[in-house]
Every structure is written in structure tokens, then in C-alpha cells.
Residue, then its C-alpha position, 0 to 999 in steps of 0.5 A: a494501530s500502534k503506528y498511529v499511536l506512535l505518530r500521534r504521540e510523536r506529533n505532540r513531542r519535539g523529538l524524532g520527527l514524523p518522517s523519521l519515526v515513520f521511516w523507522v516504524d515502516m522499515p522493519a516491516f518492509t524488510v520482512c515483507t520483501a524477504i518473504a516475497l523474495c523467498d516465496g516467489e511472489f516478487k518473481t510473479l509480480v515481475d513476470a506479470l508486469v512483463d506479460g501485462g505490458p504498459a497498461l498493467s505497469a501504469l495501474l501499478f504506478v497509480a496504485a503506488c501513488v494512491s498509497g502515498v496520498g493515503f498515507g499523507s492524508q492519514v498523518f493529516a487526519l491524526r490531528f483531528l481523530s484518535a489513533l483507534d478511529l483512524s486505524a478503523v477507518n484505514s482498515a475499512a479503506h483497505l477492505l474497499y481497496a481489496l474489493a475493488a482490486l478483486r472486481l477490477p479485472t472483471l471490468v477491465s481486460l488487460g490481456v494478461g494470461e490470455p492466449p494470443e489470437g491467431 
């Protein structure tokens, strides 16, 4: 929510600019999350899953990254019409739906990850 408040305030001023502000707000979070993922072994797990999953899993990861970029662009656009608190609530609901879809997707689509080889 604080990022949306900063973005909305910055949109009304002519200072840093939205892309620069987003960069400086998201960069510390990215750095901390990346360091935690490297130290905790989550990054290695992701790479191993991508190697074992083949091109289908890599394509799904690419689509998820694209959807995230489109979602951010739509949030910046929506700040023109919504308050920062409303946008934060809608974003939290969207994350919940995305998490539910991510939990349900593996049962609907078999990617062959972690399955024993046939034969």
C-alpha cells in the first residue's frame, strides 16, 4: 500500500518520475528477496525444477512473468481513478486468486516434473 501512496503522490508532482520511483521502491525489496532465496536454497530449487521440467515449465514461468508486468502497468494506470488503499485491496485479492490458481494448476496440467521415468 505504501508503494501505491508514493506512486499516487509522485504522479501529482513533477519530481522523480514514476519509472524512477518504482525502480527505487522495488530495488531494495528485490535485493532482499534475492539474497534470501540464494541463502535459503530456493533459487537452486527453481533452477533444478526448470531443468527437470523442460520447455513447458519454462514457458509457464515466462507467461507468469509477462502477466506480472502487465499487471503492474494496469495498476499504475488504475491509480488515476482509484485511491491507493482501494488499489492495494484489489491487488491483494488478485494475488489471492493467482495463488489459488497456482495451487490448482498442477492438478489440471501434468508437466512431468518429479514423475518417475516410464520404462
